[in-house]
N, C-alpha and C positions, 0 to 999 in steps of 0.2 A: 632184667627189665622185660616185661611182656609186650611183644610186638605183634600179637596175633592180628590186630586190626590192620597193620601194615600189610601182612600177608594177604588179607582179603582185598585190599585196594590193589596190590600188585597183580593179583589174579586177572584183573581187568585192564592192566596198564597198557598192554600193547594195543588193545582195541581203543582205549581212550586216546592214545597218541596217534591213532590212525587218521585224525582230522587233518594232519599236515599235508599240504599240497606237494607235488613233486618239486616245484620250484623252491619252496621253503626248505625241503629236505636237501636239495643241492646246495642251497645257500648255507645251510648248517654245516655241511661237510667243508665247503670252501672257507668258512670262518675258522673251523677247527684246524685246517691246514695252515692258515695264516698264523694262528696262535701257536701251533706246534713249532713254526719257524722261529718264534721268539727264543727258543732254547738254543738255537744255532748249532744243532747237531744234525748232520746231513745223512742221507742214505749212503751206504746200506746199513745204517744203525739198527740195532735190535730194539724194537718198539713193542711195548705192552700197553694196550688200551684197557682201562678199568671202566666197566659200564659201557660195553660196546653197543648195546641196543640192538638195532637191526643189522649192524655190521657195515654200514655204508662208509664210515670213515676208514675202517680197516681195509676195505677194498681199495679205496683211493690211495691210502698210504702205501699199500703193497704195490700198486701200479707205479708209484713214484720211486720204488726201489727199496723201501724199508722191509726189514725182516719182521713180520707182524705176528703178534699173539694177542689174545683177548681174554678178559675175565669178566664174568657177568653173574648177577644174582639169579637171573632167570635162565634155566637150561634150554629153553625152547629153540634157540637159534644155534646151539652147539653143533648138531649134526649137519646142518646146512652149511655152516662156515667151514667145518672140517672137510666136507665134500669139495669145497672150493680151495682147499689147501692152506687154510688158516688155522693155526693152533688155538682153537677156542675152547675155553673151559668154564664151568660154572662152579661157584663157591667162593672161597676166601683166598687171599694171596698165597697161602701155603701150597696151593695147587702148583705153583711155580717155584717151590722152595729150592730146587737144584739149578735154577736159572739166574742169570744176571742180564740186566737190560741197560742200554744206553739212554733210553727215553721211556718214561711212563707218562701216559696222558690220561687225565681224568676230567672230562668235560661234563659239567653239571651233575656231579656225583656226590661230592662231600656234604652238600646240604641235605642229603637223604640219610645221613648217619648221625646218631646222637653223639654228643661230645666225648663221653668216656670211651665209647667204641671207636670214635674217630682217631683219638690219640693212639690207640693200639693199632688201628688200621694203617696209620701213617708210619708207624714203626715197622710194620710188616713190609710196607712198600719200600721203605728206606733200605731194608735188608736185601731187596731185589735189585736195587740200583748198583750199577757199576761204580767204581771209585770216582770217575769223572762224569757220571750220569746226571740227568736232569729229570725232575718231575714237573710237569706242566698241569696246573689246576685252574679250572674256570668254575665260577659259582656266582649266584646273584650277589650284587654289591650292596650290602646293607649299611654301608657308610654313605649311601646316596639315596635320596627319596625316589630316584628313578629305578631303583632295584626292587621296590616293593611289589610291583606287578609280577615280576619273575618269581620272587620268593613265595608269594601267597597265591599264585595261580595254580599251584600243584599241592594237593593234600599230602603227598609223600615227602614234602620238604619239612624236615623236623628240626633243623638247626640253622639259625641265622648267622651268617658269616660276613666279615669284612676282611680286607687285606690285612689289617692289623691283628684282628683276633685269630685269623687263620695262621699267620706267621708265628704268633705266640704258641699255638698248639703244635705247629710244625717243629719249633725249637725243642719241644719236649720229646720229639721223635728223632732228634739228631739232624734236623734239616734247617737250612737257612735260605732266605730269598736272594736271588740274583737279579730279578726283574719283577716289577709290578706295573701293570698297564690295564687300560680299559679292554674289555672284550672287543674282538675285531668286528668291523662293520664291512659288509660286502655290498658293492654297488651293482653287481651283476643281477640280471633278472628284472630290473626296472625298465619301464618303457613310458613313452609319452611324457605327460607333465610330471610324473613321479621321477623319471630319469633326470629331468631338469632341476627339480626341487631338492633332490637328495643331497647333492654336494653342498647346497646352500644350508640345508638343515644341519649337516655335519659341522659346518663352519659356525653356525649359531650355537650349537652344543659346545663346541670347543671354547668359544668366547665366554659362555656361561660358566664353564668349568674353571677357566682361568680367573674370572672375576669373583666367583663364589669362593674358590680356594683361597685366594689372597685375602678376601674380606673376612672369612671365618677361621682360616687355619694358618695364614701367613705363608702359604706355599700352594703350588698346584698339586692336587691329589685326584686320583681317578674318581669320576662321578658318573660313569656310564652305568647302564642297567646291570652289566655283569663286569667282573674283574678277573684278570688272569695273573696268577702268581707262578713264577718259575723258581724252583728250589733246587739246591744241591746239598750234598752231605756236608755237614760242618767239618772244618779242618781241625 
């Protein structure tokens, strides 16, 4: 499959992502920490982040006591993170073929990978997991209309996923879900009227989720803009 067009887009990816404010970046890291905690594996666990971007999450996780490593498509941050004492590498999971991890985190990564490659990629990550390890994955929730903006707001998103379709692919890689939940919401950073309205908006969202879930599916399912799936190796 020819992905030359993707290479062209990724050449400008860091510059394009540079619109984020410091507050938004801090909130993104805080969200990721909450989602990581869904796996219930505590420091000093061995943690690999796939798609570490600018390395902000890895720095925070290391400060919390995790033994951190990172894997990224773009090699531009490798030297900087290595200078900070983080084992950062560019390329594919075979870069860590001799390692085992208690936790693998992939935040907003798998929607960037075509399905045939994603199955193989998940198999490679499964091989890196310790026997009792966990893989934490977040991606736009295409089982929800509220996930559309996340999915189609980035031209590098090539695969639309839901919790159901993702777990279907994960099973082919020898993985099974232990938890499925909405992506975390962080209240910090809001002030004034937004700080007052945010808890109310979350309550309204929850009520909509419950009512829509029972009305259309007979049960509550995650309808947030993003969904988090925690996986383990199948017994």
